[in-house]
C-alpha positions as CSV (number, residue, x, y, z in Angstrom):
1,X,25.5,177.3,94.3
2,X,22.6,179.3,92.8
3,X,21.8,182.7,94.3
4,X,18.2,183.5,95.3
5,X,17.6,187.2,94.8
6,X,15.6,189.2,97.4
7,X,13.2,191.1,95.1
8,X,11.4,194.4,95.6
9,X,8.3,195.5,93.6
10,X,10.4,198.0,91.5
11,X,12.4,195.2,89.9
12,X,9.5,192.6,89.5
13,X,8.9,193.4,85.9
14,X,12.6,193.2,84.8
15,X,13.5,190.2,87.1
16,X,10.3,188.1,86.7
17,X,8.1,189.2,83.8
18,X,10.9,189.8,81.3
19,X,13.2,187.0,82.4
20,X,14.6,184.6,79.8
21,X,14.2,181.6,82.1
22,X,11.1,180.4,84.0
23,X,11.0,182.2,87.5
24,X,9.7,180.8,90.8
25,X,8.7,183.7,93.0
26,X,8.6,182.7,96.7
27,X,6.2,185.1,98.5
28,X,6.9,185.0,102.2
29,X,7.6,187.1,105.4
30,X,10.1,187.2,108.2
31,X,7.5,186.2,110.8
32,X,6.2,183.2,108.8
33,X,7.4,179.9,110.3
34,X,6.3,177.7,107.3
35,X,8.3,180.1,105.0
36,X,11.4,179.5,107.0
37,X,10.8,175.7,106.8
38,X,10.5,176.0,103.0
39,X,13.8,177.9,102.6
40,X,16.1,174.9,102.6
41,X,13.8,173.1,100.0
42,X,14.0,176.2,97.8
43,X,17.7,176.4,98.2
44,X,18.1,172.7,97.1
45,X,15.8,173.2,94.1
46,X,17.7,176.4,93.1
47,X,20.9,174.4,93.0
48,X,19.4,171.4,91.2
49,X,17.6,173.6,88.6
50,X,20.5,176.1,88.2
51,X,20.5,177.4,84.6
52,X,16.9,176.1,84.0
53,X,14.9,178.2,86.5
54,X,15.5,181.5,88.4
55,X,14.4,181.7,92.0
56,X,13.5,184.9,93.7
57,X,12.1,185.8,97.2
58,X,9.6,188.5,97.8
59,X,8.6,189.8,101.2
60,X,4.8,190.0,101.1
61,X,4.7,192.7,103.9
62,X,7.0,195.1,102.1
63,X,5.5,194.5,98.6
64,X,1.8,194.4,99.3
65,X,0.8,195.8,95.9
66,X,2.5,193.0,94.0
67,X,1.3,190.4,96.5
68,X,-2.3,191.5,96.0
69,X,-1.9,191.8,92.3
70,X,-1.1,188.0,92.1
71,X,-3.7,187.1,94.7
72,X,-1.3,185.8,97.3
73,X,-3.5,185.4,100.4
74,X,-1.5,182.8,102.3
75,X,2.2,182.4,103.0
76,X,4.3,180.9,101.7
77,X,3.1,181.0,98.2
78,X,5.2,179.9,95.2
79,X,4.3,181.0,91.8
80,X,6.0,179.8,88.6
81,X,6.2,182.4,85.9
82,X,7.1,181.6,82.3
83,X,7.3,184.2,79.5
84,X,5.8,186.8,81.9
85,X,2.7,184.7,82.8
86,X,1.9,182.9,86.1
87,X,1.5,179.2,85.2
88,X,1.4,177.3,88.5
89,X,1.1,178.1,92.2
90,X,1.5,176.3,95.5
91,X,0.4,177.7,98.8
92,X,1.7,176.7,102.2
93,X,4.7,174.6,103.1
94,X,5.1,171.9,100.3
95,X,7.6,169.0,100.3
96,X,10.2,169.0,97.6
97,X,8.5,166.2,95.5
98,X,5.3,168.1,95.3
99,X,7.0,171.3,94.0
100,X,8.9,169.2,91.4
101,X,5.7,167.5,90.3
102,X,3.8,170.8,89.9
103,X,6.6,172.9,88.3
104,X,8.9,170.6,86.4
105,X,6.5,170.0,83.4
106,X,6.9,173.7,82.6
107,X,10.7,173.6,82.5
108,X,12.5,173.4,79.2
C-alpha cells in the first residue's frame, strides 16, 4: 500500500519540485466535503501507480503561500508536477477515470 505524505510548505521543494518521480499534489482542507470524497480515489490511484507516481496531500489552510503560488482557488485541486513543473490540474471532485485520462499521458 502506497503512503500518501501530508506535506508542509517547508518540504514542498524537496518532496515535489526535486522529486525523481512525477508528483500529484492534492490541495484540500479538513472542512472540505468534496476533498473527503476524493480521498478513497486518491488512495486507489496511489496504490495502482505505486512506483510510477508520488502522491502528497497539502492542507490549503495551513499552507496559504504555496496554495496561492500555484493559484489554487478551489478545493480540492490536484496538480501533477513532473521535473519540478506543474503540467496538469483538476479542480473539484473528479471521478477516477477523469484523473487517469488527464494525468496518465505524463507518466513514464
